[in-house]
C-alpha positions as CSV (number, residue, x, y, z in Angstrom):
1,M,-24.3,-58.0,3.9
2,R,-22.9,-55.0,3.4
3,R,-22.9,-53.0,0.2
4,L,-19.5,-52.8,-1.7
5,L,-18.7,-48.7,-2.9
6,T,-18.6,-48.5,-6.5
7,V,-15.7,-47.0,-7.8
8,G,-18.1,-44.2,-9.4
9,T,-19.4,-43.6,-5.6
10,I,-15.9,-43.5,-4.2
11,A,-15.0,-41.2,-6.9
12,S,-18.2,-38.3,-6.4
13,F,-17.4,-39.0,-2.8
14,S,-13.7,-37.8,-3.0
15,V,-14.9,-34.8,-5.2
16,L,-17.4,-33.9,-2.1
17,L,-14.6,-33.9,0.3
18,A,-12.6,-32.0,-2.1
19,M,-15.1,-29.3,-2.3
20,V,-15.8,-28.8,1.3
21,S,-12.2,-29.4,2.0
22,P,-10.7,-27.1,4.4
23,A,-7.4,-26.9,3.1
24,R,-9.3,-25.2,-0.1
25,T,-11.3,-22.9,2.0
26,I,-8.5,-21.3,4.0
27,A,-6.4,-21.1,0.1
28,A,-9.5,-19.1,-1.2
29,T,-9.4,-16.3,1.8
30,V,-5.3,-16.4,2.0
31,A,-4.3,-12.5,1.2
32,P,-2.2,-11.5,-1.5
33,K,1.3,-11.4,-0.7
34,V,3.9,-8.6,-1.4
35,V,6.0,-9.0,-4.3
36,I,7.2,-5.7,-5.0
37,K,7.4,-2.8,-2.8
38,V,8.7,1.0,-3.4
39,E,8.4,3.4,-0.9
40,H,9.8,6.7,0.6
41,V,11.8,6.6,3.7
42,G,12.9,9.0,6.2
43,G,13.1,12.8,5.0
44,F,12.8,16.3,6.8
45,V,8.6,15.7,6.8
46,G,6.2,16.4,9.9
47,P,5.4,13.0,11.9
48,N,1.7,13.2,11.0
49,F,2.9,12.8,7.3
50,L,5.5,9.8,8.5
51,S,2.9,8.2,10.2
52,A,0.3,8.0,7.5
53,R,2.9,7.9,4.7
54,L,1.7,5.1,1.4
55,P,3.9,3.0,-0.5
56,D,4.7,4.7,-4.0
57,V,3.7,1.4,-5.6
58,V,2.9,-2.3,-4.7
59,L,2.8,-5.0,-6.9
60,Y,0.9,-8.4,-4.9
61,S,0.9,-11.9,-6.3
62,D,-2.6,-12.0,-7.3
63,G,-1.2,-9.4,-10.0
64,R,-3.0,-6.1,-8.3
65,V,-0.9,-3.1,-8.6
66,L,-1.6,0.1,-6.1
67,A,0.0,3.2,-6.7
68,S,0.0,6.2,-4.6
69,S,-2.4,9.3,-5.6
70,N,-2.7,12.2,-2.8
71,T,-5.5,13.9,-4.4
72,N,-8.1,14.6,-2.0
73,G,-6.9,16.2,0.5
74,S,-6.4,14.8,4.2
75,V,-7.8,11.7,2.7
76,R,-4.9,9.4,1.1
77,Q,-5.8,7.5,-1.9
78,M,-4.2,4.7,-3.9
79,F,-4.7,3.6,-7.5
80,Q,-5.5,0.4,-8.4
81,G,-4.4,-2.1,-11.7
82,S,-3.7,-5.3,-12.0
83,V,-1.4,-7.0,-14.6
84,S,-0.9,-10.9,-16.0
85,K,1.0,-13.3,-14.5
86,A,3.8,-13.1,-17.3
87,L,4.0,-9.4,-17.0
88,L,4.0,-10.0,-13.0
89,Q,7.0,-12.3,-14.0
90,S,8.6,-9.4,-16.1
91,Q,8.3,-6.9,-13.4
92,V,10.6,-9.6,-11.0
93,S,13.1,-9.9,-13.5
94,A,13.3,-6.2,-14.5
95,F,13.2,-5.4,-10.6
96,M,16.0,-7.7,-9.8
97,K,18.6,-6.3,-12.4
98,A,17.8,-3.0,-11.5
99,M,18.4,-3.6,-8.1
100,K,22.0,-4.4,-8.5
101,T,24.3,-2.3,-6.9
102,P,26.9,-0.7,-9.4
103,T,30.4,-0.9,-9.0
104,G,31.5,1.7,-6.3
105,G,27.8,2.1,-5.2
106,W,24.7,4.0,-5.8
107,G,26.7,7.2,-5.1
108,L,25.5,10.4,-2.8
109,P,24.1,13.5,-4.4
110,G,24.7,16.7,-2.1
111,V,21.5,17.3,-0.8
112,A,20.1,17.4,2.9
113,D,17.1,16.0,4.6
114,V,15.7,14.4,1.8
115,P,14.0,10.5,1.6
116,S,15.4,7.8,0.4
117,T,14.0,5.3,-2.1
118,E,13.4,2.0,-0.4
119,V,12.3,-1.1,-3.1
120,T,11.6,-4.4,-1.5
121,L,11.6,-7.1,-3.9
122,V,10.3,-10.3,-2.5
123,Q,11.1,-14.1,-4.0
124,N,10.6,-17.6,-2.8
125,G,10.1,-15.8,1.4
126,Q,13.2,-14.1,0.9
127,N,13.2,-10.4,0.8
128,K,15.9,-8.3,-0.9
129,V,15.8,-4.7,0.1
130,L,17.5,-1.8,-1.5
131,S,17.6,1.8,-0.3
132,V,19.0,4.5,-2.1
133,Y,19.4,8.0,-0.8
134,A,17.6,10.8,-2.9
135,L,17.2,8.5,-5.5
136,G,15.8,11.4,-8.2
137,F,18.8,13.9,-7.6
138,A,21.9,14.3,-9.7
139,L,25.5,12.7,-8.9
140,N,28.9,14.4,-9.4
141,S,29.5,13.7,-13.3
142,S,32.4,11.6,-12.7
143,L,30.1,9.0,-11.1
144,K,28.7,8.1,-14.6
145,E,28.1,4.4,-13.7
146,A,25.9,4.9,-10.5
147,S,24.3,8.0,-12.4
148,V,23.3,5.4,-15.2
149,A,22.0,3.1,-12.6
150,R,20.1,5.3,-10.7
151,K,18.4,6.0,-13.9
152,V,17.7,2.5,-14.4
153,L,15.9,2.1,-11.5
154,S,14.1,5.3,-11.6
155,K,12.8,4.2,-14.9
156,T,11.8,0.8,-13.8
157,I,9.8,2.2,-10.8
158,D,8.0,4.6,-13.3
159,K,6.8,1.6,-15.4
160,L,5.2,-0.4,-12.6
161,I,3.6,3.0,-11.1
162,A,2.2,3.6,-14.5
163,L,0.6,0.1,-14.6
164,A,-1.8,0.8,-11.9
165,G,-3.3,3.3,-14.1
166,K,-5.3,6.2,-13.1
167,S,-9.1,5.3,-13.9
168,K,-9.6,3.1,-10.6
169,T,-9.1,4.2,-7.1
170,Y,-8.8,1.3,-4.5
171,T,-11.6,0.9,-1.9
172,P,-10.2,-0.3,1.5
173,L,-12.0,-2.2,4.0
174,K,-10.5,-0.4,6.5
175,Y,-9.2,2.8,7.4
176,E,-6.5,4.2,9.5
177,I,-7.3,7.4,11.1
178,W,-4.8,9.8,12.2
179,P,-5.8,12.6,14.7
180,Q,-4.4,15.7,14.4
181,D,-3.7,17.7,17.5
182,P,-5.1,20.0,18.7
183,I,-9.1,19.5,18.7
184,S,-10.6,23.0,18.3
185,N,-13.9,23.7,20.6
186,G,-15.0,26.7,18.4
187,S,-18.1,27.1,16.0
188,G,-17.9,26.5,12.5
189,T,-18.8,23.8,10.2
190,G,-17.5,20.2,9.0
191,I,-18.0,16.6,8.3
192,V,-20.8,14.9,11.0
193,W,-19.1,12.3,12.0
194,P,-21.6,8.7,12.0
195,K,-23.2,9.0,15.6
196,N,-23.0,5.2,15.6
197,I,-19.1,5.1,15.6
198,A,-17.0,5.5,18.6
199,P,-14.7,8.9,17.4
200,P,-11.1,9.2,17.0
201,T,-9.2,11.0,20.3
202,S,-5.8,10.2,19.9
203,G,-3.1,8.3,18.3
204,C,-4.3,5.9,15.4
205,V,-7.7,4.5,15.1
206,S,-9.1,1.7,12.7
207,V,-12.6,2.0,11.6
208,V,-14.6,0.3,8.8
209,A,-14.2,1.8,5.6
210,K,-17.6,1.1,4.4
211,P,-19.6,3.7,7.0
212,F,-17.2,6.6,5.4
213,L,-16.8,5.8,1.7
214,S,-19.6,8.6,0.4
215,L,-18.5,11.2,3.0
216,L,-14.6,10.8,2.0
217,R,-15.4,11.6,-1.8
218,S,-15.7,15.3,-0.9
219,A,-14.0,15.5,1.9
220,G,-10.4,17.2,1.1
221,S,-9.2,18.9,4.1
222,K,-12.1,19.8,6.0
223,Q,-12.9,19.4,9.5
224,W,-15.1,16.7,11.1
225,L,-17.3,17.6,13.3
226,L,-17.5,15.4,16.8
227,P,-20.7,14.4,18.8
228,S,-19.0,16.5,21.5
229,G,-19.2,19.4,18.8
230,S,-15.6,19.6,18.8
231,M,-13.9,19.9,15.6
232,I,-10.6,17.9,14.4
233,T,-8.7,17.7,11.3
234,L,-8.0,13.9,10.2
235,T,-6.0,12.3,8.0
236,W,-7.2,9.2,6.5
237,R,-5.0,6.2,5.5
238,P,-6.2,3.0,3.5
239,V,-5.1,-0.2,5.1
240,L,-3.5,-2.0,2.4
241,P,-4.0,-5.7,1.5
242,G,-1.8,-7.8,4.1
243,E,-1.5,-4.9,6.6
244,N,-2.1,-5.1,10.1
245,A,-4.2,-1.7,10.8
246,C,-2.3,0.7,13.3
247,K,0.5,-2.1,13.7
248,R,2.3,-1.6,10.8
């Protein structure tokens, strides 16, 4: 006679299945999603700067906040902070209000060749994107509503940036490397490129961050000495959560 499973045995078996469920494993490894992203786009800047440009600030679904900090020469950095679920939702509400277009539009400051501030708000899988040209520049005094709206948006962005703090630097899993031509063959000293890692040649190259972290702390704007004896200047950009390195 076959033994019947007791209720307790069935319950234990169900718990075991749940513990090894592929769905739970997948859920645990899903990368956080972008909720709010603020970045500068366009402007009269060089192609090397554009290619390695970082967002001003990004708020993720897990409460992580990353804010840009170009404090180490050619090594781009982000400060990292975190917020509670309640504070995350309050930031979403604040941006929803601040992104409302004023009557007559956002205005157009009388300046040229400066970037626009682009704000992306993601809600329920839908992207709301706002682009405001020359956000930090003053408008004609007659455009009062637009001027007020610009100030509100700027302050809302600044408050989100402040949440990242300035005490912790984001440590990425990967870096994008952007070589700056030309490669020089002259004599000199530089940071020695690790021998067991293929050196960059041209265009964007993705590398695992760990072997370079100690070297980058003092890199600044120093050149790198390649195994071939060539010296090259590199721009290092951290790959942020959810980004596909060199295919952004």
